[in-house]
Phi, psi and omega in degrees: 000142181233156177269191187295337181262002183087004179290126184289129179279153181285160177297159180296145178263013181302322182300325179295320179295320179297320180296318177299315182297324181297332178274318188287316187297312179300323180295316182295328185269351181292131182288147180260026178236167176091011180239140170289149183311321183285344183244003181295138177284354183263144175217153182295137180281304174073002181260131181244342185213129182221157169238146184225145168244141184210162174216157180183203184219137178253141180219128184199200186265145177266358180088170182299326180275349178074018185248357182285153174295135189226324182213147179162176182286153181228137177225145181190185178220151182215143175248137180230137178231124176287133179244348175197179183306316181256351192250138171239142169261137184236151174218125185221160173220138182215162178233130179237135177253098190254151179273147179219152173264136178258138180228162172246104185286357182271357180239174182286169184304325183294333183246009191286319182284123184247355178156193180232156178214163174259134180247112175283137179224142175246127182244124176239124183209166177218163181180198179228151175234141177251116177278121186288343177253014178063229181267026179231162170252154176244110187051040180070013180251145175225102175280152182205163171211165182179204181202162180212162174214156182176210180231154173235129185242125179265139174282164182288144175237116187302324183292349180293344179297338179289319185259338185086355178277137175221133183294314175071214182240134184220149169290140177221148184208154176172165179272166176207154174211155183189187180215139179251145174236128183252094175285340178217167186299316183269337189258138175215153174243144185224146169242129186221140173240141179215158175237131180241136179245133172215165186250131175269151176238129184254148176287157181304330182298336180291338183256004182252159177299141181302131183301320183264002178208068188297344179270353180272157180289152177286175178300316179237137178282114183295345179285336184232351182241160173238184181273009175229158188200120177278136179232154181244143184220122179262137181229135172246127181230158175235129189241145169249119187239146180227132181281130178243005178202151182230000000 
């Protein structure tokens, strides 16, 4: 499948979600009864506050015009505070170096793509997580899911002066799920998947006939497109977490 500029879209990330679910659902449904205290797979978690460092990769949509930032590495940090037996409040900041397609909207489709660029983005968000095993671990594992919202801010790209498109600052929101493994009381490793949604804004020139090829179609067909466009982005990250409160 290709976008409006002919840029090849990445394969679906549905399989990753299925794999996470295959791990999380059996753990959540396992009964916590029927075990003697010495043989129970459950143990008290006892952690109320953690900090995490993480890295991963984001893969997503470039939008109808094919110019949005879509895939690249992600690095960040997150703070978590337990507020009840199953709930954590989270606050995070991350940096993603994403790839983008550059276009010249003043020419026809055959000559429109002029190259690629890297788009730096800073993401600041907060949200909640629900621990499916509450204040306990199951065989040292804690599956969870939740959601977050915040903003994503794009750094400047000099080549954008050609097209008039600028990523700018956008509201972003999305769900997440993952699993934690506690090899030690304070230390944990996590694998997490999340999907983030944000909206792109296009300049008017994208909806107008090309200045240097007026008989050719514009970047976006004004009969079916608007100057805004929601895109989805899936991210898989791996975290190293340390407890700073109990």
